[in-house]
C-alpha positions, -999 to +999 in steps of 0.1 A: +471-560+405+492-573+376+481-574+340+479-611+341+456-610+372+433-585+354+431-608+324+422-638+345+395-618+363+381-606+330+381-642+315+364-656+346+336-630+346+331-634+309+329-672+313+304-668+342+280-646+321+285-669+291+275-699+312+245-680+325+235-671+290+240-707+278+218-721+306+192-695+300+189-706+264+180-741+276+213-758+271+219-767+307+212-802+319+205-793+355+236-810+367+267-795+382+298-792+360+320-823+363+354-806+357+351-775+378+329-744+379+313-730+348+331-753+324+302-754+299+311-718+289+345-730+278+331-759+257+303-740+239+298-705+226+272-685+243+237-692+228+221-661+215+188-653+197+190-637+162+211-605+164+219-612+201+185-599+211+159-617+233+124-621+219+109-594+242+115-556+241+150-543+247+165-573+265+194-592+250+206-626+261+232-611+284+204-592+303+184-624+307+214-645+317+225-619+343+190-615+357+185-652+362+220-657+376+215-628+401+181-642+412+197-676+419+227-661+437+206-637+458+180-663+467+208-685+481+225-656+498+193-646+515+189-681+529+224-677+543+218-643+557+186-655+574+208-680+595+227-652+612+203-643+641+203-679+654+239-689+647+262-659+650+280-649+681+293-616+667+272-585+672+290-569+643+281-597+619+244-595+630+244-557+626+259-560+591+237-589+579+203-574+588+202-545+563+219-566+537+192-592+539+165-565+536+182-550+506+185-584+489+148-590+492+141-556+475+167-564+448+150-598+442+117-580+436+133-557+410+151-586+393+118-606+390+100-576+377+126-573+350+122-610+342+085-606+339+088-576+316+111-597+294+085-624+292+108-650+307+094-676+332+107-673+368+125-706+368+160-714+381+183-728+354+212-727+379+198-751+404+225-776+415+253-757+397+284-749+417+294-714+403+316-687+417+296-666+442+268-691+445+260-704+480+253-741+473+228-762+491+257-782+505+274-751+518+241-740+534+237-773+552+273-772+565+271-736+577+237-742+592+253-770+613+277-745+630+274-718+656+294-691+671+328-683+658+328-713+634+296-700+618+309-665+616+340-676+598+321-697+572+294-671+568+319-642+561+339-663+537+308-672+517+295-637+516+329-623+506+329-646+476+293-638+468+298-600+469+330-602+449+313-621+421+281-601+422+302-569+416+322-585+388+292-598+368+272-566+374+301-547+359+302-570+329+264-567+325+266-529+324+290-533+294+273-562+275+236-558+284+211-539+264+180-531+285+184-497+302+166-507+334+186-539+337+218-519+333+207-494+359+201-522+384+234-537+375+251-504+383+233-504+417+243-540+424+279-533+416+280-503+439+262-519+468+282-551+465+315-532+467+302-511+496+290-541+516+322-560+509+342-531+523+320-531+554+323-568+562+332-573+599 
């Protein structure tokens, strides 16, 4: 990987978390970006509470942005994973997807517990946004309309992107977050995302 590639990756991850933070602060309008993914982060600085800290406990705005983004991403990925039993023709894909779907449901419980502890409502500020790693409603409809090898190809491509982005933003969260439990969960998400990505059929 070249230095330029590393820089581009770092910028894209920073932009994604900045966009998540901005939307968490209530600056999102609920509409998808018009000029590409996560463009709001490039137009506005990340919104932060005084001192960069959220209003509850040890959470800062990066923690909250990451938690809400991961809930949105995992919710959509779980819907995609649930399509596998009725659509895939590859036993390897089915074998891979089953434990991942179970793990995501457990991860979502932990994420929502963190959100509740932070005193933040369990709403989805990312609804309708087309962001890296997010399985959109349109993609779900398209993939749901396929079966067999066509389904497997689209499914694996979507999960590959999801896992890549989940690992990247979890790594960024470990560096910029403040809450110890959120950072521990981010470390777990990063590790499992890399592992599952490596084991994709």
